C-alpha positions in Angstrom: -37.8 93.7 -14.7 -34.6 92.8 -16.7 -34.6 89.4 -15.1 -38.2 88.8 -16.2 -37.4 89.7 -19.8 -34.3 87.4 -19.7 -36.3 84.5 -18.3 -39.1 84.9 -20.9 -36.6 85.1 -23.8 -36.1 81.3 -23.7 -38.7 79.0 -25.3 -38.1 76.2 -22.7 -38.7 78.6 -19.8 -41.9 79.8 -21.4 -43.0 76.2 -21.8 -42.2 75.6 -18.1 -44.5 78.5 -17.2 -47.2 77.1 -19.4 -47.0 73.7 -17.6 -47.2 75.5 -14.2 -50.1 77.6 -15.4 -51.9 74.4 -16.3 -51.2 72.8 -12.9 -49.4 74.4 -10.0 -47.5 72.4 -7.4 -45.5 70.2 -9.7 -42.2 68.5 -8.6 -39.0 68.7 -10.7 -39.6 65.1 -11.7 -43.1 65.8 -13.0 -41.8 68.8 -15.0 -38.9 66.8 -16.5 -41.4 64.3 -17.9 -42.7 66.9 -20.3 -39.3 67.9 -21.6 -36.7 66.1 -23.7 -33.7 67.3 -21.7 -31.6 66.3 -18.7 -32.8 66.9 -15.2 -29.9 69.3 -14.6 -31.0 71.5 -17.6 -34.5 71.7 -16.3 -33.2 72.6 -12.9 -31.1 75.4 -14.4 -34.1 76.9 -16.3 -36.2 76.8 -13.1 -33.4 78.6 -11.2 -33.6 81.4 -13.8 -37.4 81.6 -13.4 -37.1 81.7 -9.6 -34.5 84.5 -9.8 -37.0 86.5 -11.9 -39.7 85.7 -9.2 -41.8 84.0 -11.9 -41.8 80.7 -10.0 -42.2 80.1 -6.3 -41.4 76.9 -4.5 -42.8 75.2 -1.4 -41.3 72.3 0.5 -43.6 69.5 1.3 -41.6 66.8 3.1 -38.7 65.8 0.8 -40.5 67.2 -2.2 -40.1 70.7 -3.7 -43.2 71.9 -5.4 -43.2 74.6 -8.1 -45.9 77.3 -8.6 -46.3 80.0 -11.2 -46.2 83.5 -9.7 -48.1 85.8 -12.1 -47.3 89.1 -10.4 -44.3 90.0 -12.5 -46.2 89.3 -15.7 -49.0 91.5 -14.5 -46.6 94.3 -13.8 -45.1 93.8 -17.3 -48.5 94.1 -18.9 -49.3 97.3 -17.0 -45.9 98.9 -17.9 -45.3 97.7 -21.4 -48.7 96.8 -22.9 -51.6 98.6 -21.4 -50.0 102.1 -21.6 -49.3 101.6 -25.4 -52.6 100.1 -26.3 -54.2 101.8 -29.3 -57.5 103.5 -28.6 -60.4 101.3 -29.8 -63.3 102.6 -31.8 -66.2 103.6 -29.6 -68.2 100.5 -28.7 -65.7 97.9 -29.9 -64.5 95.3 -27.4 -60.9 94.3 -26.8 -59.5 91.6 -29.0 -60.7 88.2 -27.7 -63.4 89.8 -25.5 -67.0 90.5 -26.1 -69.5 92.8 -24.5 -72.8 91.2 -23.5 -74.9 93.7 -25.5 -74.0 97.0 -27.1 -75.9 99.4 -24.9 -74.7 98.2 -21.5 -71.1 98.1 -22.7 -71.3 101.6 -24.1 -72.9 102.8 -20.9 -70.1 101.4 -18.8 -67.5 103.0 -21.0 -69.3 106.3 -20.8 -69.4 106.1 -17.1 -65.7 105.3 -16.9 -64.9 108.3 -19.2 -66.7 110.6 -16.8 -64.6 109.7 -13.8 -60.9 109.9 -13.1 -61.1 107.1 -10.5 -59.2 104.1 -12.0 -60.3 100.5 -12.5 -58.4 97.3 -12.4 -59.4 94.0 -14.1 -57.8 90.6 -13.5 -58.7 87.3 -15.3 -57.6 83.9 -14.1 -58.5 80.4 -15.3 -59.1 77.7 -12.7 -59.5 73.9 -13.1 -62.7 73.7 -11.1 -66.5 74.3 -11.2 -68.3 77.6 -10.9 -69.9 76.5 -7.6 -66.5 75.6 -6.1 -65.0 78.9 -7.1 -68.0 80.8 -5.7 -67.6 78.9 -2.4 -63.9 79.8 -2.4 -64.8 83.5 -2.6 -67.6 83.5 0.0 -66.9 80.7 2.6 -65.2 82.2 5.6 -63.1 79.2 6.3 -61.9 78.8 2.7 -61.1 82.5 2.3 -59.2 82.4 5.6 -57.1 79.5 4.2 -55.7 81.4 1.2 -56.4 85.1 2.0 -55.5 85.4 5.7 -59.0 86.9 6.2 -62.5 85.3 6.3 -65.2 86.8 4.1 -68.3 86.8 6.3 -71.9 87.5 5.2 -75.1 85.8 4.3 -74.4 87.1 0.7 -77.9 88.4 0.1 -78.3 91.7 -1.8 -78.3 94.6 0.7 -76.5 92.6 3.4 -73.3 93.8 5.0 -70.1 91.8 4.5 -66.8 91.8 6.4 -63.2 90.8 5.7 -62.3 89.5 9.1 -58.8 88.7 10.5 -58.0 85.1 11.3 -56.1 85.9 14.5 -59.2 85.5 16.6 -59.6 89.3 17.2 -62.8 89.5 15.2 -61.4 92.7 13.6 -62.6 93.5 10.1 -60.1 95.3 7.9 -62.6 95.8 5.0 -66.4 96.1 5.2 -69.0 96.7 2.6 -72.5 96.0 1.2 -73.5 93.1 -1.1 -75.0 94.8 -4.2 -75.6 91.8 -6.4 -75.5 88.1 -5.6 -76.3 85.4 -8.2 -74.7 82.1 -7.2 -72.5 80.9 -8.8 -71.9 83.4 -11.6 -71.9 87.0 -10.2 -71.1 88.8 -6.9 -70.8 92.5 -6.6 -69.8 94.2 -3.3 -68.6 97.6 -2.1 -65.3 97.9 -0.3 -64.2 100.4 2.3 -62.3 100.7 5.6 -64.5 100.4 8.7 -63.9 103.9 9.7 -65.1 105.2 6.3 -68.2 103.1 6.2 -71.1 105.1 4.9 -68.9 107.5 2.9 -69.5 106.9 -0.9 -66.4 108.9 -1.8 -64.2 106.4 0.2 -65.9 103.4 -1.3 -64.8 101.1 -4.2 -66.7 98.3 -5.9 -65.5 94.7 -6.7 -67.3 92.5 -9.1 -66.6 88.7 -9.3 -67.7 87.1 -12.6 -67.6 83.3 -12.7 -68.1 81.6 -16.1 -67.5 78.1 -17.4 -64.7 78.0 -20.0 -64.6 74.6 -21.7 -63.9 72.2 -18.9 -62.5 74.9 -16.5 -63.7 78.2 -15.0 -62.8 81.8 -16.0 -62.9 84.1 -13.0 -62.9 87.9 -13.7 -62.3 90.3 -10.9 -63.1 94.0 -11.7 -62.1 96.5 -9.0 -63.7 99.9 -9.7 -63.6 103.4 -8.2 -60.1 103.1 -6.8 -58.8 106.3 -5.2 -55.8 106.9 -7.5 -53.1 105.2 -9.6 -51.1 104.2 -6.4 -54.1 102.3 -5.1 -54.6 100.7 -8.5 -51.0 99.5 -8.5 -51.5 98.1 -5.0 -54.7 96.4 -6.2 -52.9 94.9 -9.2 -50.3 93.3 -7.0 -52.7 92.2 -4.4 -55.3 90.6 -6.6 -52.7 88.7 -8.6 -51.3 87.2 -5.4 -54.7 86.5 -3.8 -56.1 84.8 -6.9 -53.0 82.8 -7.6 -53.3 81.5 -4.0 -57.0 80.8 -4.5 -56.2 78.8 -7.7 -53.5 76.8 -5.9 -55.9 76.0 -3.0 -58.7 74.8 -5.4 -56.5 72.8 -7.7 -54.0 71.3 -5.3 -55.8 71.5 -1.9 -52.9 73.6 -0.6 -52.5 77.4 -0.7 -49.2 79.1 -1.5 -47.2 80.5 1.5 -49.2 83.5 2.7 -47.8 87.0 2.2 -49.2 90.4 3.3 -51.7 90.7 0.4 -51.9 94.2 -1.0 -55.6 94.4 -1.9 -56.6 98.0 -0.9 -59.1 98.5 1.9 -61.5 100.6 -0.1 
């Protein structure tokens, strides 16, 4: 964490992260075009960001492509921001966010207050269309490309869905039910391990909200009813990695190098 704070303390390095957030997969030359400094200076700043795990690189032929890795920033938010957030007046949204109607928002907060099962929310902005983002979440071939599993279903409310390995075994590591499906704006599914299927106490719920945001798309993933804080921490790391990879695939046509994603099984 100290390396992350050190990396973010410099204005130039923060601007480099801004450029990579706007478009992942840039070469050193492309990044240098946006800065009035020598190539060597930009290289040194990128090295600091890589050491802090804020930037990942991929070799493509003779080129070295740079990508933003949001996971350390998410961990920083959880440790240094979320825990110190001041309680909001009942019914008031977070700064910059708005509830779609007072009663549903109050009802959701009341339900959260009555359970000790944690919730995780992640928001990412993608240069795409809502339809393309929906397809990236539901098409088995596309999900296999960036997730390492294919999401398989007809995506009709009440249907079963499976998170199937891409090794040809046909094994599903996660299964569930499609609760809501409104292409291309909203998809709600239950998540559980196959051996726990049918047990509500072992089931969590994931909601994908896809909304236009100016000329891009805002994707909000809400993972509810997680077992405990350990599972919430795993979900935070897993969703940040998966959605960063989804963003890279949509915007550049190439996913980041796959890692063992840590999205929980239920």
